[in-house]
Every structure is written in C-alpha cells, then in structure tokens.
C-alpha positions in Angstrom: 99.2 89.8 90.5 97.7 90.3 94.0 95.8 93.5 94.6 95.6 95.1 98.1 93.0 97.8 98.5 93.6 100.6 101.1 90.5 102.7 101.6 91.4 106.3 102.4 89.4 108.4 104.8 88.6 111.3 102.4 84.8 111.4 102.8 82.1 109.5 104.6 84.8 108.3 107.1 86.3 106.2 104.3 83.2 104.0 104.0 82.7 105.0 100.4 86.2 103.9 99.6 85.9 100.7 101.5 82.6 99.8 99.7 84.2 100.6 96.3 87.0 98.2 97.0 85.0 95.3 98.3 82.5 95.5 95.4 84.9 94.2 92.7 83.5 92.0 90.0 84.0 88.2 90.0 87.5 87.2 88.9 89.2 90.3 90.5 90.1 89.3 94.0 91.1 92.2 96.3 92.6 91.9 99.8 91.2 94.8 101.7 92.7 96.4 104.9 91.3 98.9 107.3 90.5 102.5 106.4 93.9 104.3 106.3 95.6 101.0 106.8 98.6 101.5 104.6 100.9 100.0 107.2 98.9 96.8 107.3 98.8 96.7 103.5 102.5 96.9 103.5 102.8 94.1 106.0 100.4 92.0 104.0 102.4 92.6 100.8 105.6 91.5 102.6 103.8 88.4 104.0 102.9 87.5 100.4 106.5 88.0 99.2 107.8 86.0 102.2 106.1 82.9 101.0 108.8 82.5 98.3 111.8 84.2 99.9 113.3 83.0 103.2 115.3 86.2 103.7 112.1 88.3 103.6 110.4 85.8 105.9 113.2 86.0 108.4 113.1 89.8 108.3 109.3 89.8 108.7 109.6 87.5 111.7 112.1 89.9 113.3 109.9 92.9 112.6 106.8 91.2 114.1 108.9 90.2 117.2 109.9 93.8 117.6 106.2 94.8 117.5 105.5 92.2 120.1 108.2 93.6 122.3 106.9 97.2 122.0 103.4 96.1 123.0 104.6 94.1 126.0 106.7 97.1 127.1 103.8 99.5 126.6 101.5 97.2 128.6 104.0 97.1 131.5 104.2 100.9 131.5 100.4 101.2 131.6 100.4 98.9 134.6 102.5 101.5 136.6 100.2 104.4 136.0 98.4 105.5 139.2 95.2 107.5 139.2 93.7 109.5 142.0 89.9 109.1 142.0 87.7 111.7 143.5 84.2 110.6 144.4 82.8 114.1 145.3 
C-alpha cells in the first residue's frame, strides 16, 4: 500500500514533520509532498489510482487542463496591471 507523507506546519515551520517522514527505515517507502501540501498529496494519490483506471485518468487530465487554463488566465491578467513608479 503506498504511503504519502504530508508534513504539517505545526512547529519549526514543519521541518520537524518533514524530517520525521523522510527518515523512514528501509523497506517502508514514503512519497513526501511539501509542508502543508495536502492538495498535492491528493493529486499524487489520484495519479497512482489513475494508472489502473482510465476513467480516473481522464478526469485527472481534465482537472490538470483546468489548472493550466487558470494559470494562463492569471498570467494574462498580471500582464495588464500597470504601476506608477516614483523615483523621488
């Protein structure tokens, strides 16, 4: 059974949790995501499931395409922002 470790930022900026996850003994592999990376852990879990399920794979592809669209739209909006700079 795959194990996905999600370090939580409770103390030491989550570094203590991160180190605890990555120091698993041999024979116990753990995929580790970023501190407070529950969303990425969920996506990783779905990617694992999608290997054996075409419906899940298709839905994951659709979801990732929607993320791409949101990023492209956000980038376009950022390009329209104008700033007035003062040098004195």
